[in-house]
C-alpha positions as CSV (number, residue, x, y, z in Angstrom):
1,X,15.8,-0.2,-11.2
2,X,16.8,-3.1,-13.4
3,X,13.8,-4.2,-15.6
4,X,15.0,-7.5,-17.1
5,X,13.0,-8.7,-20.1
6,X,11.4,-12.1,-19.8
7,X,10.0,-14.1,-22.8
8,X,6.5,-13.2,-21.9
9,X,7.1,-9.4,-21.7
10,X,8.0,-7.5,-24.9
11,X,11.3,-5.7,-24.6
12,X,9.7,-2.6,-26.0
13,X,7.2,-2.5,-23.1
14,X,10.0,-2.8,-20.5
15,X,12.0,0.0,-22.2
16,X,9.0,2.2,-22.4
17,X,8.3,1.7,-18.7
18,X,11.9,2.5,-17.9
19,X,11.8,5.7,-20.0
20,X,8.6,6.8,-18.5
21,X,10.0,6.2,-15.0
22,X,13.2,8.2,-15.7
23,X,11.2,11.1,-17.1
24,X,8.9,11.1,-14.1
25,X,11.9,11.1,-11.7
26,X,13.3,14.2,-13.4
27,X,10.0,16.0,-13.2
28,X,9.5,15.1,-9.5
29,X,13.0,16.0,-8.4
30,X,12.8,19.4,-10.2
31,X,9.4,20.0,-8.5
32,X,10.7,19.3,-5.0
33,X,13.9,21.2,-5.4
34,X,12.5,24.3,-7.1
35,X,12.4,27.2,-4.6
36,X,8.9,28.1,-6.0
37,X,7.2,24.7,-5.7
38,X,9.5,22.6,-3.6
39,X,9.4,20.9,-0.2
40,X,11.0,22.9,2.6
41,X,12.5,19.7,4.1
42,X,14.3,18.9,0.8
43,X,15.2,22.5,0.0
44,X,17.0,22.7,3.4
45,X,18.8,19.4,3.0
46,X,19.9,20.3,-0.5
47,X,22.2,23.0,1.0
48,X,24.4,20.2,2.4
49,X,24.4,17.9,-0.7
50,X,27.6,17.4,-2.6
51,X,25.6,17.2,-5.8
52,X,22.9,19.3,-7.5
53,X,19.6,17.3,-7.5
54,X,18.2,19.1,-10.5
55,X,21.3,18.8,-12.7
56,X,22.7,15.5,-11.5
57,X,19.6,13.3,-11.2
58,X,18.6,12.3,-14.7
59,X,17.3,8.8,-14.1
60,X,15.8,6.5,-11.5
61,X,19.2,5.0,-10.8
62,X,20.5,8.4,-9.9
63,X,18.3,8.5,-6.9
64,X,20.9,6.5,-5.1
65,X,22.8,9.8,-4.7
66,X,20.3,10.7,-1.9
67,X,21.3,7.7,0.2
68,X,18.7,5.9,2.3
69,X,15.6,7.7,3.6
70,X,15.4,7.7,7.4
71,X,11.9,7.0,8.9
72,X,12.8,9.1,11.9
73,X,12.5,12.2,9.6
74,X,8.8,11.6,9.5
75,X,8.3,11.4,13.3
76,X,7.2,14.6,15.0
77,X,6.9,18.1,13.7
78,X,6.7,20.5,12.2
79,X,4.8,18.5,9.7
80,X,4.5,21.5,7.4
81,X,8.1,21.1,6.4
82,X,6.8,18.3,4.2
83,X,4.3,20.5,2.5
84,X,5.6,21.6,-0.9
85,X,5.3,25.3,-1.4
86,X,3.0,24.8,-4.4
87,X,0.4,23.4,-1.9
88,X,1.0,25.9,0.9
89,X,-2.6,27.2,0.7
90,X,-4.3,23.8,0.0
91,X,-6.2,21.9,2.6
92,X,-3.7,19.4,4.0
93,X,-4.3,15.9,5.4
94,X,-1.8,14.1,7.5
95,X,-2.0,10.4,7.7
96,X,-0.1,8.2,10.2
97,X,1.6,4.9,10.0
98,X,2.8,3.0,13.1
99,X,2.3,4.7,16.4
100,X,1.7,1.6,18.6
101,X,5.0,2.5,20.4
102,X,6.4,6.0,20.3
103,X,5.7,8.9,17.9
104,X,4.0,7.7,14.7
105,X,5.3,8.6,11.2
106,X,3.3,11.2,9.4
107,X,2.8,11.7,5.7
108,X,1.0,14.8,4.3
109,X,-1.6,14.4,1.5
110,X,-3.6,16.7,-0.6
111,X,-4.9,14.5,-3.4
112,X,-2.5,11.6,-3.5
113,X,-4.9,9.2,-1.7
114,X,-7.6,10.0,-4.3
115,X,-5.3,9.6,-7.2
116,X,-3.9,6.3,-5.9
117,X,-7.3,4.8,-5.4
118,X,-8.7,6.1,-8.7
119,X,-5.9,4.3,-10.4
120,X,-6.5,1.2,-8.4
121,X,-10.2,1.4,-9.4
122,X,-9.2,0.9,-13.0
123,X,-7.9,-2.5,-12.1
124,X,-11.1,-3.8,-10.5
125,X,-13.4,-5.9,-12.7
126,X,-16.9,-4.2,-13.0
127,X,-18.5,-7.7,-12.9
128,X,-17.5,-8.1,-9.3
129,X,-17.2,-4.5,-8.2
130,X,-20.2,-3.0,-10.0
131,X,-20.4,0.7,-10.5
132,X,-23.1,2.4,-8.4
133,X,-23.2,-0.1,-5.5
134,X,-22.3,0.6,-1.9
135,X,-19.2,-0.5,0.0
136,X,-18.5,-1.6,3.6
137,X,-15.1,-0.8,5.1
138,X,-14.1,-3.0,8.1
139,X,-10.5,-2.1,8.9
140,X,-8.2,0.4,10.4
141,X,-9.6,3.9,10.7
142,X,-8.6,6.9,12.7
143,X,-5.5,8.7,11.5
144,X,-4.8,6.2,8.7
145,X,-5.5,7.0,5.1
146,X,-7.5,3.8,4.5
147,X,-10.6,5.4,6.0
148,X,-10.7,8.2,3.5
149,X,-9.2,6.2,0.6
150,X,-11.8,3.4,0.7
151,X,-14.5,6.0,1.0
152,X,-13.2,7.8,-2.0
153,X,-12.9,4.5,-4.0
154,X,-16.5,3.8,-3.3
155,X,-17.6,7.4,-4.3
156,X,-15.4,7.3,-7.4
157,X,-17.2,4.1,-8.5
158,X,-20.6,5.8,-7.8
159,X,-21.4,4.3,-4.4
160,X,-21.6,5.1,-0.7
161,X,-19.2,3.7,1.8
162,X,-20.3,2.5,5.2
163,X,-17.7,2.4,8.0
164,X,-16.9,0.3,11.0
165,X,-14.4,1.9,13.5
166,X,-11.3,-0.1,14.2
167,X,-8.3,1.0,16.3
168,X,-5.4,-1.5,15.7
169,X,-3.2,0.3,18.3
170,X,-5.6,-0.7,21.0
171,X,-5.6,-4.3,19.8
172,X,-1.8,-4.3,19.8
173,X,-1.8,-3.1,23.4
174,X,-4.2,-5.9,24.4
175,X,-2.0,-8.5,22.7
176,X,1.2,-7.2,24.3
177,X,-0.4,-7.2,27.7
178,X,-1.8,-10.7,27.0
179,X,-5.4,-9.6,27.5
180,X,-6.5,-12.1,24.8
181,X,-10.1,-12.2,26.1
182,X,-10.4,-8.5,25.7
183,X,-8.9,-8.7,22.2
184,X,-11.4,-11.3,21.2
185,X,-14.2,-9.2,22.7
186,X,-13.1,-6.2,20.7
187,X,-13.0,-8.3,17.5
188,X,-16.5,-9.6,18.2
189,X,-17.6,-6.0,18.7
190,X,-16.2,-5.0,15.3
191,X,-17.8,-8.0,13.5
192,X,-21.2,-7.3,15.2
193,X,-21.1,-3.8,13.8
194,X,-20.2,-5.0,10.3
195,X,-23.0,-7.6,10.3
196,X,-25.5,-4.9,11.5
197,X,-24.6,-2.8,8.5
198,X,-24.7,-5.7,6.0
199,X,-28.2,-6.6,7.2
200,X,-29.5,-3.1,7.2
201,X,-28.3,-1.9,3.8
202,X,-29.0,-4.3,1.0
203,X,-27.1,-2.3,-1.7
204,X,-23.7,-3.1,-0.1
205,X,-22.0,-5.3,-2.7
206,X,-18.3,-4.7,-2.1
207,X,-16.2,-5.1,1.0
208,X,-12.8,-4.0,2.2
209,X,-11.4,-5.8,5.2
210,X,-8.3,-7.5,6.6
211,X,-7.6,-11.3,6.5
212,X,-8.4,-12.0,10.1
213,X,-11.6,-10.0,10.0
214,X,-12.7,-11.5,6.7
215,X,-12.3,-15.0,8.3
216,X,-14.3,-13.9,11.4
217,X,-17.1,-12.5,9.2
218,X,-17.3,-15.7,7.2
219,X,-17.6,-17.7,10.4
220,X,-20.8,-15.8,11.1
221,X,-22.5,-15.5,7.6
222,X,-22.2,-16.4,4.0
223,X,-21.0,-13.2,2.4
224,X,-22.3,-14.4,-0.9
225,X,-25.8,-14.8,0.5
226,X,-25.5,-11.4,2.0
227,X,-25.0,-10.0,-1.6
228,X,-21.2,-9.4,-1.5
229,X,-19.7,-9.8,-5.0
230,X,-16.1,-8.4,-4.6
231,X,-13.7,-8.4,-1.6
232,X,-10.7,-6.1,-1.5
233,X,-8.4,-7.3,1.2
234,X,-5.0,-6.2,2.7
235,X,-2.9,-6.7,5.7
236,X,0.2,-8.4,7.1
237,X,-1.7,-11.7,7.5
238,X,-2.0,-12.0,3.7
239,X,-0.2,-15.3,2.8
240,X,-0.4,-17.9,0.0
241,X,-2.2,-20.1,2.5
242,X,-4.8,-17.5,3.3
243,X,-5.1,-16.6,-0.4
244,X,-6.0,-20.2,-1.2
245,X,-8.3,-20.5,1.9
246,X,-10.2,-17.3,0.9
247,X,-10.7,-18.3,-2.7
248,X,-11.4,-22.0,-2.2
249,X,-13.3,-22.0,1.1
250,X,-14.4,-18.7,2.5
251,X,-15.7,-16.8,-0.5
252,X,-17.6,-19.3,-2.7
253,X,-17.0,-17.5,-6.0
254,X,-16.8,-13.9,-4.7
255,X,-13.9,-12.1,-6.4
256,X,-10.9,-11.7,-4.1
257,X,-8.5,-8.8,-4.7
258,X,-5.5,-9.0,-2.3
259,X,-3.4,-5.8,-2.1
260,X,-0.2,-4.5,-0.5
261,X,-0.1,-0.9,0.5
262,X,0.8,1.6,3.1
263,X,0.6,5.3,4.0
264,X,4.0,6.0,2.5
265,X,3.6,4.2,-0.8
266,X,0.0,4.1,-1.8
267,X,-1.4,0.8,-3.2
268,X,0.3,-2.1,-5.1
269,X,-2.0,-4.2,-7.3
270,X,-2.2,-7.9,-7.3
271,X,-1.1,-9.8,-10.5
272,X,-3.8,-10.3,-13.1
273,X,-4.8,-12.6,-14.6
274,X,-4.0,-15.2,-12.0
275,X,-1.6,-17.9,-13.1
276,X,-2.1,-21.5,-11.7
277,X,1.6,-21.9,-11.8
278,X,1.9,-19.2,-9.1
279,X,0.2,-21.6,-6.6
280,X,-1.7,-18.8,-4.9
281,X,1.5,-16.7,-4.3
282,X,0.7,-13.1,-3.4
283,X,2.3,-11.1,-6.2
284,X,2.1,-7.3,-6.2
285,X,3.2,-4.6,-8.7
286,X,3.7,-1.0,-7.5
287,X,1.9,1.9,-9.0
288,X,4.7,3.0,-11.3
289,X,5.9,5.6,-11.8
290,X,4.3,7.2,-8.7
291,X,6.0,4.6,-6.5
292,X,8.5,1.8,-7.0
293,X,9.2,-1.3,-5.0
294,X,12.5,-3.2,-5.1
295,X,13.8,-6.2,-3.3
296,X,17.4,-5.6,-2.2
297,X,20.2,-7.3,-0.3
298,X,19.6,-6.4,3.4
299,X,23.3,-6.0,3.9
300,X,23.8,-4.0,0.7
301,X,20.6,-2.0,0.3
302,X,21.6,-0.5,-3.0
303,X,22.0,-3.9,-4.6
304,X,18.9,-5.7,-5.9
305,X,18.7,-9.5,-5.4
306,X,18.2,-11.8,-8.3
307,X,14.7,-12.7,-9.5
308,X,13.1,-15.3,-7.3
309,X,15.5,-14.5,-4.4
310,X,14.5,-13.1,-1.0
311,X,15.5,-9.7,0.2
312,X,14.3,-6.6,2.0
313,X,11.6,-4.4,0.4
314,X,12.8,-0.9,-0.5
315,X,10.3,1.8,-1.4
316,X,10.7,5.0,-3.4
317,X,7.7,7.3,-3.6
318,X,7.6,9.9,-6.4
319,X,4.6,12.3,-6.4
320,X,4.4,16.1,-6.3
321,X,3.1,15.9,-2.8
322,X,5.7,13.5,-1.4
323,X,9.2,12.6,-2.4
324,X,10.8,9.6,-0.5
325,X,13.8,8.0,-2.2
326,X,15.2,4.6,-1.0
327,X,13.3,3.8,2.1
328,X,13.8,0.4,3.7
329,X,10.5,-1.2,4.7
330,X,10.0,-3.5,7.6
331,X,9.1,-6.2,5.1
332,X,10.9,-8.9,3.0
333,X,9.7,-10.6,-0.1
334,X,10.9,-12.4,-3.3
335,X,11.8,-10.3,-6.3
336,X,9.2,-10.9,-9.1
337,X,9.7,-10.4,-12.8
338,X,7.8,-7.9,-14.9
339,X,4.4,-9.0,-16.2
340,X,2.4,-8.3,-19.3
341,X,0.2,-5.8,-17.5
342,X,2.9,-4.4,-15.4
343,X,6.2,-4.3,-17.3
344,X,8.3,-3.5,-14.2
345,X,9.5,-5.5,-11.1
346,X,7.1,-6.8,-8.6
347,X,7.3,-8.5,-5.2
348,X,6.1,-12.0,-4.1
349,X,4.8,-13.0,-0.7
350,X,5.5,-9.9,1.3
351,X,5.9,-10.6,5.0
352,X,7.6,-9.0,8.1
353,X,11.3,-8.7,7.7
354,X,12.8,-11.8,9.4
355,X,15.3,-9.8,11.5
356,X,12.3,-7.9,13.0
357,X,9.8,-10.7,13.0
358,X,10.0,-11.4,16.7
359,X,9.0,-7.9,17.5
360,X,6.1,-7.4,15.1
361,X,2.6,-7.6,16.6
362,X,0.1,-8.1,13.8
363,X,-3.1,-7.8,15.8
364,X,-6.3,-7.9,13.8
365,X,-4.5,-7.8,10.5
């Protein structure tokens, strides 16, 4: 991926990030195509390649040789074809994404969700997300990795995580069938559970939720008066308008950490420190080198757009547990330049891909 130097980012930092990424790619490709450690899915596909992944992939750019990753490969079983042989005897988690219509996509996990959220923990300011305090999770649960990931984040920081059940697939069905009264009733049910926990446990200081649920909570109580000091928030409703609304009106000085993540990637971190010139744009940087995000031409998905231009989000995931090169997300964004803290490309104002926008139901997000 091109990592163009800007005046604010030292060229040496960009080059070091590029070298680290290239080395990581070689390591992960060797791992997944080694008969002793590799992934059965990729070992089988390699029989039909016109190139040798181990010999011919020497850099991140070389991953283009694999072509585009198809999301249909992740629907249905056997799911163990995605388990690398090195983890054959490990306890396996499977997390789902989608599933509101048809068969959901599945991604296996052993420790990736823990690693991703431990790395994310390092980006949280202790002043607002204190070590040793408890957390409340009000968001998607069930087969999604968020439920275990947020709990692990709280435990990693020395706290306990309290949970509120939420089934977004049910909400989407209610919206599609125009049962808006039932959808509102379900949302009130979720908020009531969250308020009950906040009032019963006075050591809860940190909150994960979605934009719509955060707004609904703040309509009922002052989270600051309830003792909340930091809010970690994610979902498709995250916009510059909501970002400003949350910071300036909803949260009254509570630290707001917007994020972009999914089951297939992990977690992208918001830009820090905030720059007034960004005007509350939602800017994320992927967890390089474990995953990379690019903004590409929708009609030429191996061509990145220019900085500041709009394109489709393309994801590459590179861990020992999961190798997914060149996957086109159902999102679009603007391409963002490297930053001091993250000397690689980021994305600005992620939102549903415009060609799909009319079919996307966002529900409680």
